[in-house]
N, C-alpha and C positions, 0 to 999 in steps of 0.2 A: 504493500500500500504506500502511495506517495505521501509527501509531507503534508499537503493540504487536501487529503482525500478522506471521505467519510463513508463508513459502511452502512449497510441497510439498517442495522440496529440503531445507528446514530441518526440517520436522516428520517426515519419513521418515528422517532421520538420527538414530538412537537415541542416539548419544553426545551429540548436541545437544539433542534434545527431552526426554530423561529428566532433564536438568539444570535445566530450566525448569519452574516450578510456578505455577499460578494459585491465588489465594486470594480468597474472598469471606466477609464476616462480616455479621451483622445485629444489630439492636437487641435481639433476643430472646436474644442470647448464643451463637448457633450459628455455625458456620463450615463452609465447603466448601473442600477443598484437595486437589489432586492434581497430577500432571504434565500438560503441555499435551496429551498424547495419551491421558490417562485411565488410564495404567498406574500403579497405586499403588506407590510405592517406600519408603514410611514406614508405620509402624503408626499414625501420626497422620493419615494420609490418609483421606478419606471425603467423601461428597457431603452427608451430613447428620450433623454432629457437634454434639451439643447438651448443655447442662448438664442433669443429671437431679436435680431438687430432691428427689424422693422417696427418693433413695439418699444422696447426700452433696453435691449441688450441683456436682460436678465434671463435666468433659466426657466424653461417651461416644460412640463411633462406633456409630451406629445403621444407617444405609445406607452400606455401604462403596463399592459401585460398581454400575453398571448396564451390562449387556452388550446389544448390539444385533446382530441377524442380519437381513440382507435376503435374501429368497428370491425369485429371479428364475427363472421357468419351472422350478421344483422344484430349482434349484441354490442352496444356501445360501452366503452371503458373510458371514463373521463379522467384525464391525467392531471388536470389543474387542481390547485388548492386555493380557496378563498375563505374569508370569514365574513359572514353576513349576520350582524347582531351578535348573538352568543353562539352561533352554530357555524361549523366549517362545512362548506358545500361548494363544489364537490370535494372529495377527500382523496385526490389522486396521489398524495404523498405515500399512501399505502402500497402503491405499485413500485415505488422507487427501490432500486438495488444499491445505488451509490451516487455520490456527488464528488467531483474533482474540480479543484479551483484553477489548476495551472497545467500547461500554458493556456489551454482553452477551457472555458467553463463547460463541464460535461456532466450530464445527468443520464443515468441508465434506468429504464423502466422495464418491468416484466409483466405482461398482461396475457393471460391465457398461454398460448404457445408462441408468443411473439416477444422478442427482446428488442426494444427500440432505444436507440441512442440519440440524445439531443445535445448538440454542441452549439455554443453561442460565442460570438465575437462582436465587439464594437469596432467598426472600421477606424483605422488610426487617423486618416487624413480626410475623412468625410463624415457627414452627419448621417450615419447609417448603422443599423443593427442587423446582423445576420444570424439566422438559426439554420443549422444543418441537421436534418432528421435522417437517420440511417437504420434500416431494419437489419440488425446484426444476425438474427436467426429467426426462423419461423417454421412452424409445422403446417402452415397453410400456404396455398399457392400465392396468395396476396392478401394484404391488409389494406383497409381504407383508412386514411388519415384525414381528419378534419382539423383545420387551423383557423382559430377565431381570434382576431385582434380586438383589443379594447382601447379606446381613445379617450384622452382627458382634455388636451388642448387648454391647459391652464397653468398659471404661475405656480412654482413649487411651494410657495407659502400658503396657497389657497386651496379650496376644494371646489369641485364642479358638481352641478346637480342637473337633473333633467330639465330641459327648457325648450321653448319654442323658437329661440333665437338661433340655435345651432342649425347649420346647413347639413342636414342628414343625408343628402344625396351624394352618391359617389359617381365618379367617371371611370370608364373602363380604360385601362392601359394594357400594354403587352403582358399577358399572363398575370394580370392583377387589376387592382382598383386604386384610385386616388381619392383622398378625402381632405377637405379643408373646412373645419367646422365653423370658423369665424373669420371675418375680414381682418386683414393685416397679418394673419398667421401664414406661415409657409404651408404648402401642400404636402401631406404625407403620402408617399407612393409605396404601396405594398404589392409585392410581386413574388411569384414562385419561379424556380428555375426550369420547370416543365409545365406542359399544358395541364390545365386543371379546370374544374368547374367551380365558379364562384356562386354560391347560393346567397342571393340578396335577402337579408332579414334584418333591416335596420331596427334597432331597439335600444332603449336605455336599461341597463341592469342597475338596480337600485340598492343602496345601503351596503356597499363595500365598507367593511369596518377595519380601521387601522388602530390596533391596540397601543402601539407606541405613542400615537397622538393622544389617545385617551389618558395614558399614563402621564403625559406632559401637560395635561390640562387644556388641550385644544379640541376643536371640533374633530370628530374621528370617523365620520361616515361621508361617503360621496357616491355619486352615480357616474357610471362610465357608459360611453356609447360604443356600440358595435355595428358596423355596416352589414355584417353577415359572416360567412365563413368560406374558406377554400376547402375543396375536397379533392383528394388525389389518391390514386392507388399505388402501392409500393410492394415489390416482391423482395424476397430475401437478398441482402447485399446491395439493395438499391438505396439511393439517397435523393433527397430533394432539399433545396435551399430556399428559405423564406427571407425576404429582404424588406426592411422598412427604412426608407430614406427620404430626404428632402428633394431628391432628384430621381426621375425615372431612369432606369438603365436597360440595356439589352439583357433580357432574361437569360440568354445563352451564356452570358459572361459570369453569372452568379456563382457557379461552382468553382470556376477558376479564381474568382475574387475571394471566395472563402478560403481556398487553399493558400493563396498569396498572403492573406491576413494571418494565417497560422504560422507562417515562416518567420523566424527571427523573434518570436515572442519571448519575453523574459521568462526564464525558469524561476520557480519559487519553491525550490526543494531544500533550502536551508533558511535559517533565521536571517542571515545576512542577505541572501538573495531576495527574500521578501522585503526587507528594508530598502534595498536599492531599487526594487521595482516600485514600491510605494512612493519613494522620493521622486521618481520621474513623473508620477501621476499628478503631482502638485504643480508642475511647471506649465504655465499657460502663456503661449506665444500668440501675439496679435500684431496688427499694424503698429500699435503703440510701442511694442517691445516685449520684454519677457518679465512676467510677474509670477508670484507664488500664490496659489490658492491656499487659503489658511486651513480649510477643512472641507470634507465632504460628509453629508451632502448639502450643507446649508450656508456656511459662512461666506464663501467667496473670497474676494480680495480684501484683506484686513492687514494694514501696514505693520503694526507691532508684531503680530503673530508671524507674518511673513519674514520679517527681519530676524526675529529670534530663531526661527527655524533654518534660515538660509545657510549659515556655515555648515550645519550638519548635512543638509540636503545636497550641498555642492562641494564645499571645500574638503569635507571629510572623505569624499570620494575622488579627490584630485581634479574636480571639474571647475577649474578657474574661470573658464569662458562663460559658463552659465551664471556663476556668481557675479561676475563683472556685468553681464547683461542685465541682471536684476537690479544691481546697484545703479547702473546707468539709467534704467527706466524709473526707478524710485527717486533718483536725484531730481527729476523733473517735477515730481509731486510734492517735494518738501520745499515749502516757502519759508525761509528762515528756519524756525524749528517746527512750524505748524504742518502737520500731516493729517488731513481729514480722511478717516477711514471710509471706504466706499463699498463695504462688503454687501454681498447679496444676502442680506440678513434681515431678521424680522423686527429689529429695533432701529431707531434713528441713528444716523451717523454721529460720531462723537469726535471731538478734538482730543488728542492725547498729548501729554507733556513729554512722554519718554520715547516716542517713536523715533524722533531725530537722534536721540542718544543711542538707541539700538542701531540706527544707521551707522553712526560712528564706530560702534563696537564691531559691526560687520566689516567695515573698512579696515579696522585694526586687525581682524582675523584674516582678511584677504591679504593684507600686507605681510603678516607673519607667515602665512602658508606659501605665498609666492616668493617671499624673500627678495622682492624687487621694489625697494622703497622709492626709487626714482619713478617707476611706473605709477605707484600709488600716489605720489605727489602730483604727477602730471594729471591724473584722472580725478583726484578727489580732494586735494588740499583746499581748493577754492570753496567747495561746498562745506567742508568741515569748518573752515574759518567763518563762513557765513552763518552757520548754525550757532556756533559759540557766541559770536557777536550779537546775534538776535536774543539769545538768552540773557546776555549781560545787559542789553539795552532796556529790557523791561517794557518794550513797546506793545507786548500783548499782556493784558492784565491777569492772565491765568497763572503766571509765574513771575517771581521777582528774585533777582540776585541780591542778597544782603551784603553788607560790608564785611561779614565774616567769610564770604566766598560761597556760602551755601545757597541752594535754590529753595524758595519758599512758595508754597501754593496757598493763596489767601482765601479761597472760597471753599467752605466746608461742604457745600451742596453740589460740587462738581466731582465727577468720577473720572479723573484724568490719568490715572495710573493703570497698570494691567489689571488691577482689581476694579473693574469698570461697570459691574452690574448695578442697575438702578431699579427701584420700585416706586412707582408714582413720582418719578423725578428726583427721588432721594437715594443717594448711594447706599447699597447694601452694607458696605463697610466704609465709614467715613475715614478717609486718610487725607489729611491736609496739613498745612504748615510745612515743617521740615519732614520729608518722607524718605525713609532709609535708602531704598534702592535707587530713587531718583538721584540722590546725592552721591551714592556709590558710583553710579554710571557717569555722573557729572565729573567727579574727580578723575575717574579713569579716562574720560574723553579729553579733558584738559591736558593731562600728563601725556597721553598719546599724541595730541596735537602739537605739543611742544617738541616732541621728537620728530614729527612729520614736517612741520612748517618752520623753516629755519630763518625766514626773513626777520630782520631786526625789529621792525615795527610790531610784529606779532609777538616776538619774544619779550619785548619791553612791556607790552600790554598785559601779558598773561603769566610771566615767569614767577611772580610772587604769590599768585593765587593758590597754588597747591598747598603751600605751607599754611596759609590761613585756613584752608578747608581741613587739613589734618588736625589742627588744634580744635576747631569748632566741631568737627564730626565726632571726635571722642567726647568732648564736653557735653554735647547735646544728646547723643544716642547711647553712649556706653554707660552701663551700670555695673560697678565693680562687684557688688554683693550678688546680683543675679548672674553675672557672667555672660550676658548677651546684650544685643542691641534693641533699643526701642523701635517699634514699627513706624511711629510718627511722633512728632513733638510740636505742640502749639500752645502759645500763651502760658508757658510754664508747666503745662501738662505733658507727661510722657507716657505713651501707650506701650506697655510691656506685654501685651498679648503675645504669646509665643507663635509667631507667624514666620513664613519661609523667606520673605523678601530680604531679610538680613544676610542670607547666604551670599548675596552679591558683594557685601562688604568684605567677604573672605575669598571670593572666587576670581574676581577680575584681576587682570595683570597688574594694575596699579591699585593698591589698597591703602586706605588711610589708617588701617589698623596694624599693630605689630603682630608678630607671629603668635605670641601667647594668646592674645585676644582672639585671633582667627581660630586657633585650636578650640578655644572655649565656645565660640559661636557654633562651630561645626558639631561639637559634642552635644550641645543642647538640641540642635536640630536632629541629630541622629537618634537621641533618646526619645524625643517626643513627636517628631514629625515623619521620620523615615518609615516607609512601608515597602513591601515587595513590588508595588506598582508605581511608586513615585513618592512625592512629598505632600503631606497634609497641609492644607491652608490654615489650619488652626489646631492647637494642641487639644487632645481629648480631655485634658485637665481643666480646660476653660468652661465656664458655665454657658458660653455661647456656642459650644461645639455641637455640630450636627453631623452624625455619622453616616446618614443615608440620604442620598440625593433623590428623594421621591416626593410625591404629593403634588400640590398645586404649583403653578408657575412661580408664585411668590416663595413658596416653601423650598423649591428647588434652587432658586436664585440665592436664597439665604444660605442653604447648605453648601452650595458650590464654593463659596468663599469663607465658609466657617467649618471646615472639616473635610471637604472634598479633596481627593488625591489627584495631583497633577504630575504627570510623568515628565514633562519638560523640565521641571525643576531639578531632576536628577542630574542633568548635564552640568549646571554650575556647582552642584554638590560634589560631583566627581572631580571637577576641576579643582575645587578648593581642597578636597581630600588628597589628591595626588600632589598638589603644590606643597602641602604640609608634610606628607609622608614619603614622597618620592617612590622609588621602586618597591619599597616595603609595603606600600599601600595598594599595589596592583592587584593582589589576591582578593582584597575586599571589594574593589570595584568590579573585578571579574565576577564575583559572587552576585553582586547587584545586577550586573548585565545579564547573567544567566537566568535570573528570576524573571526577566522581561520576556524571554522566548515564548512561554505559553500564551502571551497576550495576542500573538498573531493568529492563533487558532480559535479564539474564544468569542470574538465580537465582529469586527471587520476583518475578514480573512486576508492574511498577508500584510496587514497593516496594524496600526495601534490607534486606539480611540482617544477621545478628548479628556475624559475625567473618570474617576472611580470613586465608589463609596469609601468613606474614611474608616468604616468598620469592616472587619472580615465578613464575607470572603472577597471584599473589594470588587463588588459588581461593577462592570463597565457601564458608563452612562454617556449621554451626549452624542456628538458626532462620531461616526464609526471610524473615520480616518482623519487624524489631526496632524498637520504639518509639523508643529513644534514637538509633538510626541515622537514622530518618526525621526525628525532631525536630531533630537536629543539622544536617541538610541544610537544613531550613526556617529554622533559626536563622541559618545562614551566609548564606542568600539575603537574609534581612531585614537582617543586619548590612551587607551590601554596599549594599543599598538606602538604609539610614540614612546611611552614610558618603558615598555619592554625592550624596544630597540635602541633608545637613546638615553633613557633615564632622565628625560626632561619633558616639558609640556608638549 
């Protein structure tokens, strides 16, 4: 059995199979995502989800699912699985023999005397989803296969319902039909590779139920439209390819197209292969340039997340070119220090204080990995200087640089750090005034810039500031008795909730803390926040701790930043640990890295999700594939390799 293959016992166990999801993305910006048995449990699920430039460029679910029915001697066997209300109907998962994730999504069904294989690929450079059906064995001369597509034609964050506005008529095309339910939408062309009979039966199927949405506190039912079904006869050893794409093609080319798409697909037979494959799925190339999708299936382009993940997704694999392409693209979007997140996400865009600092941190890592400071200067010193000068100027009221050199956030009701969730306009966790990781990143950025930018005017302006910050940082954030850093400090109040942001005070290349204090910070984080899946956002000893990210939207938002486990924080933890322990610390980081491997088999297959419960068994929650989680794992892998081979970072 292959690395991401699941047996009949596993796929027919609904509690098991409905928790596991496959994900495929392509260079055209589309994705395909569902559970391994094809039962959609999220509104974000679909076999062809594509950006529609004609409307707003956001993702729309066009083809939601495809149902198959095998007819043997006039007896129908329905292979699909859906949930309507509290009931599953049909229950085709019972016929499943296996599911394999790589290199091609493959399901094998056994019905009567027929073994049917279903293979699925998302075309890499086209907005097209292909399914190849093959009769592997049969005790009958032939079997009849019915293929019924279900269409949504709606934004990923919304639901659709039966209505009279939809254009339910189809047009005939070669070996298929074309549908466009609403104006401004692209036409969905559905074709088979061989002649078939299309049975016209336009209808709305009502009350598809998505349990994941119900769990998240959202509307959880929708209606889907079907124009009818294709019917084709297949004999043993014969295949037919179904295509759903935004352009019609010659049906005779579909079999060759499928074969070509299977060639050169990434193998996912080890943990590292899974991580490398997942990393490539986050890269989005357009006329604008190269960007990082923060997560699938919902966040889209989100600056901070993209920059935090970038070094792991690219530099850890020696991919300098892609890293540079992303930095060049994001340089255009950073105006001073302001970067407005533009994600394809359900809440409003927010300004962030730290995104520009993460940009400088990525430039710093690019410089260290390429070891070409002259190139880094040529490409990025102008933007780095612009960012620092804008922070210093105070021209944006969201942040002020005080005389002690530290950055100060004056508004308690703005969520401008990575802890950015809000409820009714109020931050879930108020972090304002002097915020620990903002100032750790700030200090590191200035010290790096002083190495990068050698011109006298810059040096004269900035050279004395690091010493000011070192003194103020310790005075304001450090508590000798507790032995760790405050999370934020404002008007004489210091919040010593045990939270993870203080890790950056110990992990960054330039730290305002001495070695003894960094050891102490890391030990407290290890004792109270470290789990096998990542770092908790709050210590279980706190009265505000929430160990399970469940319940209403409000309850989940609160739990996310008050106990939820974030895997991306393991990367700075590993950096800090190895800086302090050197080669003697490699075995501990190897242990932490090994604990991550099961994650690629438990939620989003071949990738790592967004967040986990703070309490055992650390159930995965949120997005099934998160860029900064995957980037962190790759970063840790590279850190281990570096220390084993060189004894240094």
